[in-house]
C-alpha positions in Angstrom: 74.4 -19.5 66.7 76.4 -19.1 69.9 79.8 -20.7 69.6 82.9 -21.5 71.7 86.3 -21.2 70.1 89.3 -23.5 70.8 92.6 -21.8 70.1 96.0 -23.6 70.4 99.6 -23.0 69.5 102.2 -25.7 70.3 105.4 -24.1 69.3 107.1 -20.7 69.6 107.2 -20.4 65.8 103.4 -20.9 65.6 103.0 -18.4 68.5 105.0 -15.7 66.6 103.9 -16.4 63.0 100.6 -16.8 61.1 99.2 -19.4 63.5 99.5 -17.1 66.5 96.8 -17.0 69.2 95.8 -13.5 68.0 95.9 -14.5 64.4 93.6 -17.5 65.0 91.3 -15.5 67.1 91.0 -12.7 64.5 90.3 -15.3 61.7 87.6 -17.0 63.8 85.9 -13.7 64.8 85.7 -12.6 61.1 84.4 -16.0 60.1 81.7 -15.9 62.9 80.6 -12.4 61.9 80.4 -13.3 58.2 78.2 -16.3 59.1 76.0 -14.6 61.6 77.5 -16.4 64.6 78.7 -15.1 68.0 81.7 -16.5 69.8 80.7 -16.4 73.5 83.6 -18.3 75.0 87.3 -18.8 74.1 89.4 -21.7 75.2 93.0 -20.7 74.7 95.8 -23.2 75.0 99.3 -21.7 74.5 102.5 -23.7 74.1 101.0 -27.1 74.6 101.9 -29.9 72.3 99.1 -32.4 71.6 101.8 -35.1 71.1 103.1 -35.2 74.7 101.2 -34.6 77.9 97.8 -33.3 78.4 96.1 -30.2 77.3 94.7 -28.6 80.4 92.3 -26.1 78.6 91.1 -28.8 76.2 90.3 -31.1 79.1 88.5 -28.2 80.9 86.4 -27.6 77.7 85.4 -31.3 77.6 84.6 -31.3 81.3 82.3 -28.3 80.9 80.5 -29.9 78.0 80.0 -33.2 79.9 78.8 -31.4 83.0 76.2 -29.4 81.1 77.9 -26.1 81.8 77.9 -25.1 78.2 76.3 -21.8 77.0 77.0 -22.3 73.3 75.7 -24.5 70.5 78.9 -25.4 68.7 82.6 -25.2 68.6 84.8 -23.5 66.1 88.6 -24.2 65.5 91.1 -22.5 63.2 92.2 -25.8 61.9 91.2 -29.4 62.7 94.9 -30.0 63.4 94.6 -27.5 66.3 91.8 -29.7 67.7 92.9 -33.3 67.2 95.2 -34.7 64.5 94.1 -38.3 65.1 90.4 -37.3 64.7 91.3 -35.6 61.4 93.0 -38.7 60.1 89.9 -40.8 61.1 87.5 -38.4 59.4 89.5 -38.4 56.2 89.8 -42.2 56.3 86.0 -42.6 56.9 85.2 -40.2 54.0 87.2 -42.4 51.6 85.1 -45.5 52.4 
């Protein structure tokens, strides 16, 4: 399967420790290979908090999907919290019903 990867760090600590951009990318590449997938596009958002302001790269990714410019079949993220915390809470809440 052809995948896009969304990578985000929001703090200097994350950028320098185990959740670094390079660390997330390496983890996702290994996962993709082990599962016979290919990452064909990376969306990398460095130093942007999801709490305040907008995430320019995230918005670009959404715009490309809505415009039909996608060349991949799915999206992979290192952690759902890197993608959208509120969505994670909703998914967990829905699964408890």
